[in-house]
Z-matrix of the N, CA and C atoms (Angstrom, degrees):
N
C 1 1.454
C 2 1.523 1 108.28
N 3 1.319 2 116.61 1 128.22
C 4 1.449 3 120.61 2 179.96
C 5 1.519 4 109.94 3 -78.08
N 6 1.312 5 115.01 4 168.96
C 7 1.460 6 120.32 5 179.55
C 8 1.528 7 110.86 6 -61.84
N 9 1.316 8 116.90 7 -41.61
C 10 1.470 9 121.21 8 179.37
C 11 1.529 10 111.49 9 -62.41
N 12 1.344 11 115.73 10 -42.32
C 13 1.467 12 119.12 11 179.27
C 14 1.526 13 111.20 12 -64.38
N 15 1.323 14 117.61 13 -38.38
C 16 1.462 15 119.67 14 179.58
C 17 1.531 16 110.88 15 -68.63
N 18 1.347 17 117.19 16 -36.30
C 19 1.469 18 120.04 17 176.53
C 20 1.523 19 111.01 18 -63.94
N 21 1.333 20 116.86 19 -43.09
C 22 1.457 21 120.46 20 178.70
C 23 1.527 22 111.41 21 -63.50
N 24 1.321 23 116.05 22 -42.02
C 25 1.465 24 119.89 23 179.43
C 26 1.517 25 110.56 24 -64.24
N 27 1.317 26 116.58 25 -41.18
C 28 1.449 27 120.78 26 -179.56
C 29 1.529 28 110.56 27 -66.11
N 30 1.301 29 118.19 28 -42.46
C 31 1.461 30 120.15 29 -179.18
C 32 1.532 31 110.28 30 -68.32
N 33 1.341 32 116.85 31 -35.19
C 34 1.465 33 119.62 32 175.73
C 35 1.525 34 109.71 33 -63.64
N 36 1.320 35 116.13 34 -42.66
C 37 1.463 36 120.52 35 178.97
C 38 1.541 37 110.27 36 -62.18
N 39 1.317 38 117.05 37 -42.74
C 40 1.461 39 120.88 38 -179.66
C 41 1.525 40 111.13 39 -64.36
N 42 1.339 41 117.28 40 -41.72
C 43 1.468 42 120.15 41 178.64
C 44 1.518 43 110.73 42 -63.32
N 45 1.326 44 115.68 43 -42.93
C 46 1.470 45 119.60 44 -179.12
C 47 1.527 46 111.03 45 -65.77
N 48 1.325 47 116.87 46 -41.67
C 49 1.464 48 120.45 47 179.20
C 50 1.529 49 110.31 48 -63.05
N 51 1.320 50 116.75 49 -41.43
C 52 1.465 51 120.53 50 178.67
C 53 1.533 52 111.31 51 -64.58
N 54 1.326 53 116.97 52 -42.21
C 55 1.468 54 120.88 53 179.53
C 56 1.529 55 110.79 54 -63.54
N 57 1.326 56 116.89 55 -40.93
C 58 1.464 57 120.26 56 178.80
C 59 1.527 58 110.55 57 -64.93
N 60 1.325 59 116.79 58 -39.20
C 61 1.463 60 120.93 59 179.48
C 62 1.532 61 110.42 60 -64.28
N 63 1.318 62 116.94 61 -42.60
C 64 1.459 63 120.83 62 179.10
C 65 1.527 64 111.17 63 -64.44
N 66 1.330 65 116.65 64 -38.70
C 67 1.458 66 121.02 65 179.64
C 68 1.523 67 110.79 66 -64.44
N 69 1.334 68 116.76 67 -43.00
C 70 1.472 69 120.69 68 177.38
C 71 1.517 70 110.88 69 -63.00
N 72 1.328 71 116.45 70 -39.59
C 73 1.458 72 121.20 71 -179.72
C 74 1.527 73 110.89 72 -63.93
N 75 1.339 74 117.38 73 -41.50
C 76 1.462 75 121.32 74 178.84
C 77 1.516 76 110.77 75 -64.77
N 78 1.334 77 117.39 76 -41.52
C 79 1.462 78 120.41 77 178.68
C 80 1.517 79 110.77 78 -63.87
N 81 1.318 80 117.38 79 -39.72
C 82 1.454 81 122.36 80 -178.36
C 83 1.523 82 111.37 81 -67.65
N 84 1.323 83 117.30 82 -39.04
C 85 1.457 84 121.69 83 -175.60
C 86 1.519 85 113.72 84 -85.57
N 87 1.321 86 118.06 85 -0.26
C 88 1.450 87 120.15 86 -179.26
C 89 1.520 88 109.76 87 -68.61
N 90 1.319 89 116.38 88 127.99
C 91 1.457 90 120.69 89 -177.46
C 92 1.522 91 110.25 90 -82.90
N 93 1.326 92 116.88 91 155.19
C 94 1.463 93 121.00 92 -179.81
C 95 1.518 94 112.13 93 -58.08
N 96 1.335 95 115.86 94 154.67
C 97 1.458 96 121.22 95 -173.97
C 98 1.524 97 113.50 96 -87.25
N 99 1.337 98 119.23 97 0.62
C 100 1.455 99 121.58 98 179.94
C 101 1.525 100 110.83 99 -60.48
N 102 1.302 101 116.82 100 -29.85
C 103 1.451 102 120.80 101 -174.51
C 104 1.520 103 112.92 102 -86.87
N 105 1.325 104 117.37 103 7.37
C 106 1.450 105 120.16 104 177.68
C 107 1.527 106 111.22 105 -70.45
N 108 1.322 107 117.22 106 -24.04
C 109 1.459 108 121.47 107 179.67
C 110 1.528 109 109.09 108 -76.17
N 111 1.342 110 117.60 109 151.83
C 112 1.461 111 119.98 110 175.80
C 113 1.523 112 110.62 111 -60.85
N 114 1.321 113 116.33 112 149.72
C 115 1.461 114 120.61 113 -176.55
C 116 1.515 115 112.79 114 -63.41
N 117 1.327 116 118.76 115 -27.10
C 118 1.454 117 121.14 116 -179.31
C 119 1.530 118 111.54 117 -67.81
N 120 1.336 119 118.25 118 -21.11
C 121 1.460 120 121.78 119 -179.22
C 122 1.525 121 110.93 120 -80.97
N 123 1.336 122 118.37 121 -25.06
C 124 1.451 123 121.20 122 -177.10
C 125 1.527 124 110.44 123 -65.67
N 126 1.319 125 115.79 124 134.09
C 127 1.450 126 123.11 125 -179.50
C 128 1.531 127 109.14 126 -83.52
N 129 1.337 128 118.44 127 145.18
C 130 1.460 129 121.35 128 -177.89
C 131 1.519 130 113.72 129 -62.97
N 132 1.325 131 117.63 130 -26.60
C 133 1.466 132 119.84 131 -179.50
C 134 1.521 133 112.25 132 -92.69
N 135 1.317 134 118.13 133 -1.76
C 136 1.464 135 121.72 134 178.14
C 137 1.524 136 109.13 135 -67.68
N 138 1.325 137 116.31 136 134.40
C 139 1.457 138 121.58 137 -178.70
C 140 1.517 139 109.39 138 -96.98
N 141 1.319 140 115.43 139 127.29
C 142 1.465 141 122.19 140 174.87
C 143 1.518 142 108.27 141 -97.61
N 144 1.324 143 117.30 142 139.37
C 145 1.455 144 119.31 143 173.37
C 146 1.526 145 108.36 144 -68.21
N 147 1.309 146 115.58 145 168.54
C 148 1.459 147 119.57 146 -178.22
C 149 1.528 148 111.69 147 -58.07
N 150 1.342 149 117.42 148 -45.65
C 151 1.466 150 120.15 149 -179.05
C 152 1.528 151 111.54 150 -68.21
N 153 1.336 152 117.94 151 -34.90
C 154 1.468 153 120.50 152 175.66
C 155 1.523 154 110.17 153 -64.91
N 156 1.331 155 116.48 154 -40.73
C 157 1.462 156 120.66 155 178.20
C 158 1.531 157 110.57 156 -62.65
N 159 1.334 158 116.32 157 -42.60
C 160 1.471 159 120.30 158 177.85
C 161 1.528 160 110.40 159 -62.62
N 162 1.334 161 116.65 160 -43.45
C 163 1.467 162 120.17 161 -179.50
C 164 1.524 163 110.67 162 -65.73
N 165 1.326 164 117.66 163 -39.03
C 166 1.455 165 121.69 164 179.87
C 167 1.524 166 111.11 165 -61.92
N 168 1.320 167 116.81 166 -39.55
C 169 1.462 168 121.61 167 -178.99
C 170 1.519 169 112.82 168 -92.25
N 171 1.319 170 116.24 169 2.00
C 172 1.474 171 122.93 170 179.41
C 173 1.524 172 112.35 171 54.18
N 174 1.336 173 114.83 172 49.77
C 175 1.457 174 121.05 173 175.74
C 176 1.524 175 107.60 174 -125.54
N 177 1.319 176 116.11 175 159.55
C 178 1.459 177 120.06 176 178.60
C 179 1.522 178 109.53 177 -77.95
N 180 1.314 179 115.97 178 164.49
C 181 1.463 180 120.59 179 179.01
C 182 1.527 181 110.28 180 -63.65
N 183 1.321 182 117.50 181 -37.09
C 184 1.462 183 121.29 182 179.13
C 185 1.525 184 110.80 183 -64.21
N 186 1.323 185 117.62 184 -44.12
C 187 1.462 186 121.27 185 177.89
C 188 1.523 187 110.29 186 -65.40
N 189 1.330 188 117.44 187 -38.41
C 190 1.457 189 121.13 188 177.68
C 191 1.516 190 111.48 189 -61.19
N 192 1.331 191 117.20 190 -43.89
C 193 1.465 192 120.70 191 177.15
C 194 1.526 193 110.65 192 -62.56
N 195 1.329 194 116.31 193 -40.96
C 196 1.460 195 120.49 194 -179.96
C 197 1.524 196 110.94 195 -62.69
N 198 1.332 197 117.02 196 -41.70
C 199 1.470 198 121.54 197 179.48
C 200 1.528 199 110.00 198 -64.93
N 201 1.325 200 117.34 199 -45.59
C 202 1.469 201 120.14 200 -178.64
C 203 1.521 202 111.56 201 -67.78
N 204 1.321 203 117.85 202 -38.39
C 205 1.457 204 120.81 203 179.76
C 206 1.523 205 112.56 204 -70.40
N 207 1.322 206 117.85 205 -22.42
C 208 1.460 207 120.78 206 -179.82
C 209 1.527 208 112.04 207 -72.90
N 210 1.331 209 117.05 208 -20.39
C 211 1.459 210 120.17 209 -178.98
C 212 1.517 211 113.34 210 88.41
N 213 1.333 212 117.35 211 -1.66
C 214 1.462 213 121.10 212 -179.84
C 215 1.519 214 112.28 213 -105.00
N 216 1.315 215 116.89 214 10.84
C 217 1.457 216 121.82 215 -179.77
C 218 1.517 217 111.33 216 -88.25
N 219 1.318 218 116.55 217 -174.00
C 220 1.469 219 120.23 218 178.50
C 221 1.530 220 111.05 219 -71.84
N 222 1.321 221 115.38 220 165.11
C 223 1.457 222 121.25 221 176.68
C 224 1.531 223 109.11 222 -66.30
N 225 1.320 224 115.66 223 136.03
C 226 1.461 225 121.56 224 -174.54
C 227 1.524 226 109.55 225 -103.65
N 228 1.335 227 115.79 226 141.99
C 229 1.460 228 122.81 227 174.82
C 230 1.517 229 107.29 228 -105.19
N 231 1.347 230 116.62 229 127.74
C 232 1.463 231 120.75 230 178.58
C 233 1.521 232 108.78 231 -84.56
N 234 1.335 233 117.71 232 104.55
C 235 1.457 234 122.09 233 -177.04
C 236 1.526 235 112.11 234 -76.58
N 237 1.303 236 117.26 235 -37.76
C 238 1.462 237 123.00 236 175.35
C 239 1.524 238 106.38 237 -153.90
N 240 1.314 239 117.18 238 -169.72
C 241 1.469 240 118.85 239 -177.75
C 242 1.525 241 112.49 240 -64.13
N 243 1.337 242 116.92 241 -27.56
C 244 1.461 243 119.43 242 -177.53
C 245 1.524 244 114.12 243 -120.91
N 246 1.338 245 118.22 244 -1.18
C 247 1.470 246 120.34 245 -177.15
C 248 1.513 247 110.18 246 -115.28
N 249 1.327 248 115.27 247 138.79
C 250 1.456 249 120.87 248 177.27
C 251 1.516 250 108.91 249 -123.33
N 252 1.315 251 115.67 250 162.77
C 253 1.455 252 121.97 251 177.38
C 254 1.514 253 109.74 252 -149.11
N 255 1.308 254 115.68 253 171.92
C 256 1.459 255 122.40 254 178.73
C 257 1.517 256 107.21 255 -134.52
N 258 1.323 257 117.56 256 131.69
C 259 1.459 258 119.34 257 177.36
C 260 1.525 259 109.19 258 -74.49
N 261 1.309 260 115.75 259 154.94
C 262 1.464 261 121.23 260 -179.81
C 263 1.530 262 109.44 261 -63.20
N 264 1.334 263 116.48 262 -39.17
C 265 1.463 264 120.58 263 178.90
C 266 1.517 265 112.25 264 -63.64
N 267 1.349 266 117.31 265 -42.63
C 268 1.464 267 121.19 266 178.57
C 269 1.523 268 110.34 267 -64.98
N 270 1.319 269 116.60 268 -38.09
C 271 1.463 270 120.39 269 177.77
C 272 1.529 271 110.66 270 -65.23
N 273 1.333 272 116.50 271 -43.32
C 274 1.464 273 120.88 272 179.21
C 275 1.534 274 110.46 273 -62.12
N 276 1.329 275 116.53 274 -44.51
C 277 1.465 276 121.05 275 178.90
C 278 1.529 277 110.38 276 -62.47
N 279 1.330 278 117.59 277 -42.96
C 280 1.461 279 122.24 278 178.90
C 281 1.525 280 110.96 279 -63.08
N 282 1.344 281 117.06 280 -42.73
C 283 1.460 282 120.00 281 178.86
C 284 1.531 283 110.89 282 -63.36
N 285 1.341 284 117.58 283 -40.31
C 286 1.461 285 120.54 284 179.51
C 287 1.529 286 110.97 285 -65.83
N 288 1.337 287 116.96 286 -34.28
C 289 1.472 288 119.21 287 178.73
C 290 1.528 289 111.52 288 -70.81
N 291 1.317 290 117.63 289 -19.64
C 292 1.458 291 122.33 290 -179.72
C 293 1.525 292 113.44 291 -92.06
N 294 1.330 293 117.82 292 -3.29
C 295 1.471 294 120.84 293 -178.10
C 296 1.516 295 111.50 294 -65.65
N 297 1.309 296 115.26 295 144.68
C 298 1.464 297 120.90 296 175.10
C 299 1.511 298 108.97 297 -99.62
N 300 1.311 299 114.92 298 151.68
C 301 1.471 300 119.63 299 -179.13
C 302 1.500 301 112.40 300 -77.94
């Protein structure tokens, strides 16, 4: 294998590795499909997971944690020992309390 052939092979390998990394990143960042329905269809007692709540409000998970830890966020539902959620009604009430005049 000549030097040129090894450079081409290496660059092909690097491109492929980068493409695979991007594909994994897209799969990881894909938000749950519960929010595909229009917001008017969501029931007030329906519980959204933390990531669904973040996606609904178009905020990052880090910002969502910051809002909940501040004590000024919506009421949280403890789904299990390590999982939390927010009801649609609590989210709606929280959004209305944040409105500006």
